[in-house]
PDB file as gemmi writes it, atoms N, CA and C in Angstrom:
CRYST1    1.000    1.000    1.000  90.00  90.00  90.00 P 1                      
ATOM      1  N   MET A   1      73.205  54.027 -37.926  1.00  0.00           N  
ATOM      2  CA  MET A   1      74.135  53.100 -38.741  1.00  0.00           C  
ATOM      3  C   MET A   1      73.691  51.465 -38.819  1.00  0.00           C  
ATOM      4  N   GLY A   2      73.625  50.579 -39.793  1.00  0.00           N  
ATOM      5  CA  GLY A   2      73.250  49.469 -39.242  1.00  0.00           C  
ATOM      6  C   GLY A   2      74.665  48.320 -38.854  1.00  0.00           C  
ATOM      7  N   GLU A   3      74.061  47.411 -38.480  1.00  0.00           N  
ATOM      8  CA  GLU A   3      75.752  46.157 -37.971  1.00  0.00           C  
ATOM      9  C   GLU A   3      76.199  45.628 -39.512  1.00  0.00           C  
ATOM     10  N   PRO A   4      77.591  45.579 -39.427  1.00  0.00           N  
ATOM     11  CA  PRO A   4      78.119  45.111 -40.676  1.00  0.00           C  
ATOM     12  C   PRO A   4      77.912  43.880 -41.098  1.00  0.00           C  
ATOM     13  N   GLN A   5      77.911  43.306 -42.334  1.00  0.00           N  
ATOM     14  CA  GLN A   5      77.070  42.362 -42.852  1.00  0.00           C  
ATOM     15  C   GLN A   5      77.803  41.323 -42.395  1.00  0.00           C  
ATOM     16  N   ALA A   6      79.052  41.313 -42.315  1.00  0.00           N  
ATOM     17  CA  ALA A   6      80.564  40.372 -42.011  1.00  0.00           C  
ATOM     18  C   ALA A   6      81.257  40.842 -40.822  1.00  0.00           C  
ATOM     19  N   GLU A   7      81.496  39.874 -40.177  1.00  0.00           N  
ATOM     20  CA  GLU A   7      82.562  40.380 -39.322  1.00  0.00           C  
ATOM     21  C   GLU A   7      83.964  40.861 -39.432  1.00  0.00           C  
ATOM     22  N   LEU A   8      84.263  41.515 -38.847  1.00  0.00           N  
ATOM     23  CA  LEU A   8      85.872  42.132 -39.012  1.00  0.00           C  
ATOM     24  C   LEU A   8      86.680  41.258 -38.551  1.00  0.00           C  
ATOM     25  N   PRO A   9      88.005  40.762 -39.344  1.00  0.00           N  
ATOM     26  CA  PRO A   9      89.215  40.132 -38.685  1.00  0.00           C  
ATOM     27  C   PRO A   9      89.429  40.530 -37.444  1.00  0.00           C  
ATOM     28  N   ALA A  10      90.070  39.916 -36.646  1.00  0.00           N  
ATOM     29  CA  ALA A  10      90.283  40.153 -35.527  1.00  0.00           C  
ATOM     30  C   ALA A  10      92.117  40.672 -35.699  1.00  0.00           C  
ATOM     31  N   THR A  11      92.675  40.574 -36.725  1.00  0.00           N  
ATOM     32  CA  THR A  11      93.560  41.028 -36.959  1.00  0.00           C  
ATOM     33  C   THR A  11      94.325  41.378 -38.541  1.00  0.00           C  
ATOM     34  N   GLY A  12      95.120  42.031 -38.857  1.00  0.00           N  
ATOM     35  CA  GLY A  12      94.984  42.501 -40.349  1.00  0.00           C  
ATOM     36  C   GLY A  12      94.049  43.629 -40.886  1.00  0.00           C  
ATOM     37  N   TYR A  13      93.398  43.500 -41.760  1.00  0.00           N  
ATOM     38  CA  TYR A  13      93.084  44.495 -42.540  1.00  0.00           C  
ATOM     39  C   TYR A  13      91.663  44.220 -43.466  1.00  0.00           C  
ATOM     40  N   ALA A  14      90.628  44.853 -43.482  1.00  0.00           N  
ATOM     41  CA  ALA A  14      89.437  44.761 -44.228  1.00  0.00           C  
ATOM     42  C   ALA A  14      89.115  45.820 -45.115  1.00  0.00           C  
ATOM     43  N   VAL A  15      88.900  45.407 -46.369  1.00  0.00           N  
ATOM     44  CA  VAL A  15      87.975  46.389 -47.420  1.00  0.00           C  
ATOM     45  C   VAL A  15      86.522  46.220 -47.180  1.00  0.00           C  
ATOM     46  N   VAL A  16      85.638  47.606 -46.708  1.00  0.00           N  
ATOM     47  CA  VAL A  16      84.170  47.213 -46.298  1.00  0.00           C  
ATOM     48  C   VAL A  16      83.902  48.113 -47.263  1.00  0.00           C  
ATOM     49  N   ARG A  17      82.767  47.954 -48.022  1.00  0.00           N  
ATOM     50  CA  ARG A  17      81.810  48.493 -48.911  1.00  0.00           C  
ATOM     51  C   ARG A  17      81.004  49.370 -47.866  1.00  0.00           C  
ATOM     52  N   CYS A  18      80.953  50.334 -48.151  1.00  0.00           N  
ATOM     53  CA  CYS A  18      80.337  51.624 -47.457  1.00  0.00           C  
ATOM     54  C   CYS A  18      78.856  51.728 -47.646  1.00  0.00           C  
ATOM     55  N   CYS A  19      77.933  51.040 -48.757  1.00  0.00           N  
ATOM     56  CA  CYS A  19      76.784  51.529 -48.994  1.00  0.00           C  
ATOM     57  C   CYS A  19      75.984  49.815 -47.851  1.00  0.00           C  
ATOM     58  N   ASP A  20      76.919  49.072 -47.979  1.00  0.00           N  
ATOM     59  CA  ASP A  20      75.689  48.041 -46.840  1.00  0.00           C  
ATOM     60  C   ASP A  20      76.928  47.108 -46.051  1.00  0.00           C  
ATOM     61  N   GLN A  21      78.004  47.788 -45.679  1.00  0.00           N  
ATOM     62  CA  GLN A  21      79.005  47.683 -44.836  1.00  0.00           C  
ATOM     63  C   GLN A  21      79.328  46.330 -44.606  1.00  0.00           C  
ATOM     64  N   CYS A  22      79.369  45.786 -46.162  1.00  0.00           N  
ATOM     65  CA  CYS A  22      79.746  44.127 -46.137  1.00  0.00           C  
ATOM     66  C   CYS A  22      81.298  44.465 -46.088  1.00  0.00           C  
ATOM     67  N   VAL A  23      81.990  43.495 -45.542  1.00  0.00           N  
ATOM     68  CA  VAL A  23      83.647  42.759 -45.678  1.00  0.00           C  
ATOM     69  C   VAL A  23      83.414  42.320 -46.991  1.00  0.00           C  
ATOM     70  N   ILE A  24      84.472  42.881 -47.875  1.00  0.00           N  
ATOM     71  CA  ILE A  24      84.407  42.406 -49.336  1.00  0.00           C  
ATOM     72  C   ILE A  24      85.637  41.547 -49.629  1.00  0.00           C  
ATOM     73  N   ALA A  25      86.642  42.321 -48.862  1.00  0.00           N  
ATOM     74  CA  ALA A  25      87.993  41.513 -48.730  1.00  0.00           C  
ATOM     75  C   ALA A  25      88.606  41.570 -47.608  1.00  0.00           C  
ATOM     76  N   ARG A  26      89.312  41.131 -47.397  1.00  0.00           N  
ATOM     77  CA  ARG A  26      90.526  40.494 -46.177  1.00  0.00           C  
ATOM     78  C   ARG A  26      91.988  40.859 -46.391  1.00  0.00           C  
ATOM     79  N   PHE A  27      93.021  41.192 -46.221  1.00  0.00           N  
ATOM     80  CA  PHE A  27      94.374  41.049 -46.148  1.00  0.00           C  
ATOM     81  C   PHE A  27      95.162  41.341 -44.648  1.00  0.00           C  
ATOM     82  N   ALA A  28      96.334  40.579 -44.585  1.00  0.00           N  
ATOM     83  CA  ALA A  28      97.140  40.353 -43.486  1.00  0.00           C  
ATOM     84  C   ALA A  28      97.784  41.699 -43.083  1.00  0.00           C  
ATOM     85  N   GLU A  29      98.628  42.066 -44.188  1.00  0.00           N  
ATOM     86  CA  GLU A  29      99.616  43.080 -44.237  1.00  0.00           C  
ATOM     87  C   GLU A  29      99.378  44.433 -45.323  1.00  0.00           C  
ATOM     88  N   PHE A  30      99.420  45.395 -44.673  1.00  0.00           N  
ATOM     89  CA  PHE A  30      99.300  46.581 -45.649  1.00  0.00           C  
ATOM     90  C   PHE A  30     100.841  46.827 -46.252  1.00  0.00           C  
ATOM     91  N   PRO A  31     100.871  47.143 -47.369  1.00  0.00           N  
ATOM     92  CA  PRO A  31     102.260  47.755 -48.517  1.00  0.00           C  
ATOM     93  C   PRO A  31     102.973  48.372 -47.753  1.00  0.00           C  
ATOM     94  N   HIS A  32     103.908  48.059 -47.326  1.00  0.00           N  
ATOM     95  CA  HIS A  32     104.950  49.308 -47.169  1.00  0.00           C  
ATOM     96  C   HIS A  32     105.688  50.218 -48.139  1.00  0.00           C  
ATOM     97  N   CYS A  33     104.957  50.721 -49.072  1.00  0.00           N  
ATOM     98  CA  CYS A  33     105.552  51.520 -50.089  1.00  0.00           C  
ATOM     99  C   CYS A  33     104.456  52.647 -50.071  1.00  0.00           C  
ATOM    100  N   GLU A  34     104.939  53.655 -51.130  1.00  0.00           N  
ATOM    101  CA  GLU A  34     103.696  54.857 -50.928  1.00  0.00           C  
ATOM    102  C   GLU A  34     102.863  54.876 -51.578  1.00  0.00           C  
ATOM    103  N   ARG A  35     103.043  54.058 -53.415  1.00  0.00           N  
ATOM    104  CA  ARG A  35     101.908  53.743 -54.065  1.00  0.00           C  
ATOM    105  C   ARG A  35     101.660  51.906 -54.584  1.00  0.00           C  
ATOM    106  N   ALA A  36     100.908  51.465 -54.709  1.00  0.00           N  
ATOM    107  CA  ALA A  36     100.446  50.155 -55.019  1.00  0.00           C  
ATOM    108  C   ALA A  36      99.313  50.069 -55.792  1.00  0.00           C  
ATOM    109  N   LEU A  37      99.415  48.910 -56.544  1.00  0.00           N  
ATOM    110  CA  LEU A  37      98.143  48.330 -57.363  1.00  0.00           C  
ATOM    111  C   LEU A  37      97.595  47.567 -56.061  1.00  0.00           C  
ATOM    112  N   MET A  38      96.331  47.493 -56.160  1.00  0.00           N  
ATOM    113  CA  MET A  38      95.662  46.502 -55.375  1.00  0.00           C  
ATOM    114  C   MET A  38      94.978  45.460 -56.086  1.00  0.00           C  
ATOM    115  N   TYR A  39      95.189  44.151 -56.232  1.00  0.00           N  
ATOM    116  CA  TYR A  39      94.138  43.229 -57.035  1.00  0.00           C  
ATOM    117  C   TYR A  39      93.237  42.779 -55.735  1.00  0.00           C  
ATOM    118  N   ARG A  40      92.131  42.173 -56.307  1.00  0.00           N  
ATOM    119  CA  ARG A  40      91.166  41.623 -55.431  1.00  0.00           C  
ATOM    120  C   ARG A  40      90.676  39.912 -55.943  1.00  0.00           C  
ATOM    121  N   TYR A  41      91.064  39.050 -55.792  1.00  0.00           N  
ATOM    122  CA  TYR A  41      90.731  37.873 -56.006  1.00  0.00           C  
ATOM    123  C   TYR A  41      89.618  37.009 -54.653  1.00  0.00           C  
ATOM    124  N   GLY A  42      88.349  37.342 -55.457  1.00  0.00           N  
ATOM    125  CA  GLY A  42      87.319  36.653 -54.309  1.00  0.00           C  
ATOM    126  C   GLY A  42      87.376  37.664 -53.133  1.00  0.00           C  
ATOM    127  N   ASP A  43      87.563  37.000 -51.806  1.00  0.00           N  
ATOM    128  CA  ASP A  43      87.949  38.077 -50.656  1.00  0.00           C  
ATOM    129  C   ASP A  43      89.168  38.146 -50.125  1.00  0.00           C  
ATOM    130  N   ARG A  44      90.492  37.635 -51.101  1.00  0.00           N  
ATOM    131  CA  ARG A  44      91.449  37.772 -50.794  1.00  0.00           C  
ATOM    132  C   ARG A  44      92.139  39.039 -51.656  1.00  0.00           C  
ATOM    133  N   ILE A  45      93.403  39.915 -51.028  1.00  0.00           N  
ATOM    134  CA  ILE A  45      93.770  40.901 -51.422  1.00  0.00           C  
ATOM    135  C   ILE A  45      95.541  40.742 -51.863  1.00  0.00           C  
ATOM    136  N   SER A  46      95.972  41.328 -53.188  1.00  0.00           N  
ATOM    137  CA  SER A  46      97.199  41.495 -53.107  1.00  0.00           C  
ATOM    138  C   SER A  46      97.630  42.831 -53.377  1.00  0.00           C  
ATOM    139  N   PHE A  47      98.526  43.262 -53.132  1.00  0.00           N  
ATOM    140  CA  PHE A  47      99.286  44.499 -53.400  1.00  0.00           C  
ATOM    141  C   PHE A  47     100.712  44.368 -54.404  1.00  0.00           C  
ATOM    142  N   MET A  48     100.826  45.472 -55.504  1.00  0.00           N  
ATOM    143  CA  MET A  48     101.875  45.076 -56.055  1.00  0.00           C  
ATOM    144  C   MET A  48     102.701  46.563 -56.018  1.00  0.00           C  
ATOM    145  N   PRO A  49     103.888  46.669 -55.359  1.00  0.00           N  
ATOM    146  CA  PRO A  49     104.288  48.438 -55.384  1.00  0.00           C  
ATOM    147  C   PRO A  49     104.684  48.777 -56.465  1.00  0.00           C  
ATOM    148  N   LEU A  50     104.447  50.093 -56.729  1.00  0.00           N  
ATOM    149  CA  LEU A  50     104.536  50.743 -57.863  1.00  0.00           C  
ATOM    150  C   LEU A  50     105.853  51.502 -58.031  1.00  0.00           C  
ATOM    151  N   GLN A  51     106.570  51.809 -58.549  1.00  0.00           N  
ATOM    152  CA  GLN A  51     107.991  52.614 -58.746  1.00  0.00           C  
ATOM    153  C   GLN A  51     107.983  54.118 -58.746  1.00  0.00           C  
ATOM    154  N   ALA A  52     108.246  54.892 -58.401  1.00  0.00           N  
ATOM    155  CA  ALA A  52     107.639  56.860 -58.740  1.00  0.00           C  
ATOM    156  C   ALA A  52     107.744  56.574 -60.187  1.00  0.00           C  
ATOM    157  N   ASP A  53     108.490  55.964 -61.013  1.00  0.00           N  
ATOM    158  CA  ASP A  53     108.334  56.856 -62.491  1.00  0.00           C  
ATOM    159  C   ASP A  53     107.033  55.630 -63.225  1.00  0.00           C  
ATOM    160  N   GLU A  54     106.371  54.961 -62.693  1.00  0.00           N  
ATOM    161  CA  GLU A  54     105.419  53.876 -63.332  1.00  0.00           C  
ATOM    162  C   GLU A  54     104.238  54.734 -63.401  1.00  0.00           C  
ATOM    163  N   ILE A  55     103.642  54.764 -64.598  1.00  0.00           N  
ATOM    164  CA  ILE A  55     102.498  54.893 -64.875  1.00  0.00           C  
ATOM    165  C   ILE A  55     101.301  53.991 -65.078  1.00  0.00           C  
ATOM    166  N   VAL A  56      99.984  54.199 -64.497  1.00  0.00           N  
ATOM    167  CA  VAL A  56      98.953  53.064 -64.399  1.00  0.00           C  
ATOM    168  C   VAL A  56      98.060  53.506 -65.692  1.00  0.00           C  
ATOM    169  N   GLY A  57      97.687  52.898 -66.402  1.00  0.00           N  
ATOM    170  CA  GLY A  57      96.284  53.407 -67.317  1.00  0.00           C  
ATOM    171  C   GLY A  57      95.857  52.260 -68.376  1.00  0.00           C  
ATOM    172  N   THR A  58      94.992  52.313 -68.690  1.00  0.00           N  
ATOM    173  CA  THR A  58      94.367  51.680 -69.862  1.00  0.00           C  
ATOM    174  C   THR A  58      95.114  51.791 -71.346  1.00  0.00           C  
ATOM    175  N   LEU A  59      95.066  51.157 -72.463  1.00  0.00           N  
ATOM    176  CA  LEU A  59      95.203  51.149 -73.673  1.00  0.00           C  
ATOM    177  C   LEU A  59      94.642  52.597 -73.846  1.00  0.00           C  
ATOM    178  N   SER A  60      93.760  52.518 -74.063  1.00  0.00           N  
ATOM    179  CA  SER A  60      92.926  53.830 -74.711  1.00  0.00           C  
ATOM    180  C   SER A  60      93.318  54.917 -73.910  1.00  0.00           C  
ATOM    181  N   LEU A  61      93.691  54.980 -72.461  1.00  0.00           N  
ATOM    182  CA  LEU A  61      94.210  56.274 -72.001  1.00  0.00           C  
ATOM    183  C   LEU A  61      95.487  56.487 -72.718  1.00  0.00           C  
ATOM    184  N   PHE A  62      96.505  55.937 -73.029  1.00  0.00           N  
ATOM    185  CA  PHE A  62      97.398  55.840 -73.786  1.00  0.00           C  
ATOM    186  C   PHE A  62      97.392  56.369 -75.155  1.00  0.00           C  
ATOM    187  N   THR A  63      96.381  55.584 -75.853  1.00  0.00           N  
ATOM    188  CA  THR A  63      95.878  55.876 -77.058  1.00  0.00           C  
ATOM    189  C   THR A  63      95.766  57.533 -77.030  1.00  0.00           C  
ATOM    190  N   GLN A  64      94.749  57.992 -76.472  1.00  0.00           N  
ATOM    191  CA  GLN A  64      94.057  59.470 -76.195  1.00  0.00           C  
ATOM    192  C   GLN A  64      95.531  60.370 -76.079  1.00  0.00           C  
ATOM    193  N   MET A  65      96.493  59.934 -75.461  1.00  0.00           N  
ATOM    194  CA  MET A  65      97.455  60.548 -74.951  1.00  0.00           C  
ATOM    195  C   MET A  65      98.722  60.923 -76.125  1.00  0.00           C  
ATOM    196  N   LEU A  66      98.645  60.004 -76.867  1.00  0.00           N  
ATOM    197  CA  LEU A  66      99.286  59.719 -78.263  1.00  0.00           C  
ATOM    198  C   LEU A  66      98.597  60.613 -79.140  1.00  0.00           C  
ATOM    199  N   GLU A  67      97.385  60.685 -79.222  1.00  0.00           N  
ATOM    200  CA  GLU A  67      96.513  61.445 -80.446  1.00  0.00           C  
ATOM    201  C   GLU A  67      96.804  63.014 -80.087  1.00  0.00           C  
ATOM    202  N   LYS A  68      96.557  63.357 -78.702  1.00  0.00           N  
ATOM    203  CA  LYS A  68      96.683  64.645 -78.078  1.00  0.00           C  
ATOM    204  C   LYS A  68      98.213  65.421 -78.768  1.00  0.00           C  
ATOM    205  N   ALA A  69      99.059  64.418 -78.554  1.00  0.00           N  
ATOM    206  CA  ALA A  69     100.460  64.614 -78.432  1.00  0.00           C  
ATOM    207  C   ALA A  69     100.623  65.180 -80.059  1.00  0.00           C  
ATOM    208  N   GLY A  70      99.994  64.673 -81.163  1.00  0.00           N  
ATOM    209  CA  GLY A  70      99.987  64.762 -82.504  1.00  0.00           C  
ATOM    210  C   GLY A  70     100.194  63.456 -83.192  1.00  0.00           C  
ATOM    211  N   TYR A  71     100.414  62.820 -82.732  1.00  0.00           N  
ATOM    212  CA  TYR A  71     100.526  61.183 -83.440  1.00  0.00           C  
ATOM    213  C   TYR A  71      99.110  60.661 -83.928  1.00  0.00           C  
ATOM    214  N   ARG A  72      99.256  60.267 -85.183  1.00  0.00           N  
ATOM    215  CA  ARG A  72      98.576  59.757 -86.022  1.00  0.00           C  
ATOM    216  C   ARG A  72      98.567  57.882 -85.495  1.00  0.00           C  
ATOM    217  N   LEU A  73      97.458  57.795 -85.394  1.00  0.00           N  
ATOM    218  CA  LEU A  73      97.449  55.981 -84.684  1.00  0.00           C  
ATOM    219  C   LEU A  73      96.350  55.515 -86.048  1.00  0.00           C  
ATOM    220  N   SER A  74      96.834  54.594 -86.658  1.00  0.00           N  
ATOM    221  CA  SER A  74      95.828  54.018 -87.592  1.00  0.00           C  
ATOM    222  C   SER A  74      95.722  52.570 -87.320  1.00  0.00           C  
TER     223      SER A  74                                                      
END                                                                             
């Protein structure tokens, strides 16, 4: 396996792309929650904790769910 393309940070965490071992993002703290959305802005990462009852999906996913439940969407 080749050497990483970018140096790993001395502290904190890094997201490494497996295909070329490139560090694509760095962050200082890992979220203290069971589920979180991760957002990437260049090489910076942020996390948004999710509540147990929150569902994440696209508009088309929710549209498909309603259609399968028998709702007519026009």
